[in-house]
DOPAMAR-183998 format. One record per residue (C-alpha): z, x, y; residue in one letter; chain. Coordinates in steps of 0.05 Angstrom, whole numbers, plus 5000, padded with zeros to 4 digits. Each point is the difference from the previous one (the first is absolute). Layout:
! residues N
   up east north dose koldren
    Z    X     Y    a       A
...
! end
This chain:
! residues 195
   up east north dose koldren
 4462 5876  4613    x       A
 5050 4956  4967    x       A
 5024 4955  5057    x       A
 5069 4972  4992    x       A
 5008 4925  5004    x       A
 5069 4977  5022    x       A
 5017 4928  4987    x       A
 5054 4972  5043    x       A
 5040 4942  4967    x       A
 5033 4950  5044    x       A
 5071 4996  4975    x       A
 5025 4929  5002    x       A
 5073 4991  4998    x       A
 5019 4937  4961    x       A
 5076 5008  5013    x       A
 5002 4956  5063    x       A
 4956 4947  4969    x       A
 5047 4998  4937    x       A
 5059 4994  5047    x       A
 4969 4939  5034    x       A
 4987 4967  4932    x       A
 5072 5013  4979    x       A
 5025 4971  5065    x       A
 4957 4938  4991    x       A
 5025 4988  4930    x       A
 5073 5010  5018    x       A
 4994 4953  5059    x       A
 4966 4946  4958    x       A
 5058 5004  4949    x       A
 5051 4996  5055    x       A
 4965 4939  5033    x       A
 4996 4965  4934    x       A
 5076 5004  4990    x       A
 5022 4991  5074    x       A
 4946 4946  5015    x       A
 4982 5028  5069    x       A
 4929 5003  5029    x       A
 4960 5058  4971    x       A
 4973 5025  5065    x       A
 5070 5002  5031    x       A
 5026 5039  4939    x       A
 4941 5050  5009    x       A
 5021 5015  5071    x       A
 5072 5014  4979    x       A
 4975 5039  4938    x       A
 4958 5044  5045    x       A
 5056 5011  5049    x       A
 5045 5021  4942    x       A
 4948 5045  4970    x       A
 4993 5037  5066    x       A
 5072 5022  4995    x       A
 4987 5040  4938    x       A
 4966 5067  5019    x       A
 4966 5013  4934    x       A
 4966 4932  5002    x       A
 4932 5012  5032    x       A
 4949 4947  5019    x       A
 4924 5006  5008    x       A
 4980 5023  5068    x       A
 4935 4968  5030    x       A
 4964 5022  5063    x       A
 4983 4946  5050    x       A
 4927 5009  4984    x       A
 5012 4986  4926    x       A
 5043 4941  5014    x       A
 4952 4969  5050    x       A
 4936 5012  4959    x       A
 5022 4992  4928    x       A
 5065 4961  4996    x       A
 4998 4949  5057    x       A
 4928 4972  4993    x       A
 5009 4974  4929    x       A
 5067 4966  5019    x       A
 4968 4966  5061    x       A
 4938 4981  4959    x       A
 5044 4971  4944    x       A
 5039 4959  5052    x       A
 4936 4978  5034    x       A
 4969 4971  4935    x       A
 5059 4952  4998    x       A
 4990 4973  5070    x       A
 4978 4929  5004    x       A
 4953 4996  5062    x       A
 5014 4926  5009    x       A
 5075 5015  5009    x       A
 4982 5056  5049    x       A
 4958 4952  5041    x       A
 5054 4948  4999    x       A
 5057 5047  5021    x       A
 4958 5052  5034    x       A
 5034 4998  5067    x       A
 5070 5008  4970    x       A
 4976 5055  4952    x       A
 4963 5041  5051    x       A
 5056 4992  5054    x       A
 5051 5027  4950    x       A
 4952 5055  4975    x       A
 4977 5025  5068    x       A
 5053 4980  5052    x       A
 5059 5003  4951    x       A
 4981 5070  4973    x       A
 4984 5029  5070    x       A
 5066 4972  5026    x       A
 5037 5029  4940    x       A
 4968 5068  5012    x       A
 5020 4996  5074    x       A
 5071 4980  4985    x       A
 5012 5054  4946    x       A
 4967 5051  5044    x       A
 5041 4984  5062    x       A
 5065 4996  4958    x       A
 4984 5068  4968    x       A
 4984 5030  5067    x       A
 5064 4976  5033    x       A
 5051 5004  4943    x       A
 4975 5057  4956    x       A
 4971 5037  5060    x       A
 4929 5009  4967    x       A
 4941 5018  5042    x       A
 4970 4936  5023    x       A
 4932 5009  4963    x       A
 5035 5022  4936    x       A
 5048 4941  5005    x       A
 4938 4954  5006    x       A
 4969 5034  4939    x       A
 5065 4985  4963    x       A
 4993 4928  5021    x       A
 4929 4998  4974    x       A
 5022 5029  4933    x       A
 5061 4952  4991    x       A
 4969 4935  5027    x       A
 4952 4977  4948    x       A
 5048 4967  4950    x       A
 4986 4993  4928    x       A
 5006 4926  4986    x       A
 5005 5004  4924    x       A
 5077 4998  5001    x       A
 5002 4946  5054    x       A
 4948 4957  4961    x       A
 5036 5005  4934    x       A
 5066 4979  5031    x       A
 4968 4942  5037    x       A
 4968 4976  4935    x       A
 5066 5004  4962    x       A
 5037 4963  5056    x       A
 4946 4944  5000    x       A
 4972 5007  5070    x       A
 4934 4965  5017    x       A
 4937 5028  4973    x       A
 4969 5001  5070    x       A
 5056 5047  5028    x       A
 4989 5046  4941    x       A
 4924 5001  5011    x       A
 5009 5014  5074    x       A
 5044 5060  4986    x       A
 4955 5025  4943    x       A
 4938 4998  5043    x       A
 5034 5027  5063    x       A
 5024 5060  4957    x       A
 4927 5014  4983    x       A
 4977 5003  5073    x       A
 5061 5038  5029    x       A
 4984 5060  4958    x       A
 4934 5006  5035    x       A
 5032 4991  5069    x       A
 5050 5053  4985    x       A
 4949 5050  4974    x       A
 4959 4992  5064    x       A
 5062 5006  5044    x       A
 5022 5063  4961    x       A
 4932 5033  5011    x       A
 5000 4982  5074    x       A
 5070 5029  5011    x       A
 4984 5061  4959    x       A
 4939 5013  5043    x       A
 5044 4992  5062    x       A
 5051 5050  4972    x       A
 4943 5049  4988    x       A
 4987 4993  5075    x       A
 4928 4980  5001    x       A
 5003 4939  5047    x       A
 4924 4994  5003    x       A
 4998 4996  4924    x       A
 5055 4948  5004    x       A
 4962 4956  5048    x       A
 4936 5008  4959    x       A
 5039 4981  4937    x       A
 5029 4936  5035    x       A
 4931 4982  5028    x       A
 4970 5009  4929    x       A
 5051 4950  4972    x       A
 4994 4948  5055    x       A
 4923 5006  5009    x       A
 4972 5023  4933    x       A
 4930 4975  5013    x       A
! end
């Protein structure tokens, strides 16, 4: 009667994680000597790393990214927000976050549709992916160049809100691609009229 118990171990590959750590260390050494912004050097380091086929990076599914990685980043950024500054420059911040992000999505989508000949909805999906800019590099450059604190705060707070706008736009476009137009209308109604 001896039943056999099989234990399945989840194999975790640390190779891609070690590759990322090596890349980060190398980029920090290069930026120290060349005196260029760290985030800009990371972009070029990532592009160079992609040219080497044995160099593998961790692969994350959209669900892992949206549920595990993105919320702590947004929460950390939200803890630094000064509500008084948001009230004072609210119109500017929200116009950049909403109108600016939606306009950017539309421009990237139309350009991709006309020039690259992508399907219209897929082109708009690409726009939703590319439009929410990471303001870390911009803010660090503005601080080094001595721009006003108010401009830096506006860009920092706008970057926090445009992530949310882009995620909602991405979900709506993805629903339209799947083809359930009633779901899409319900989704939009749920955003505009939550109560």
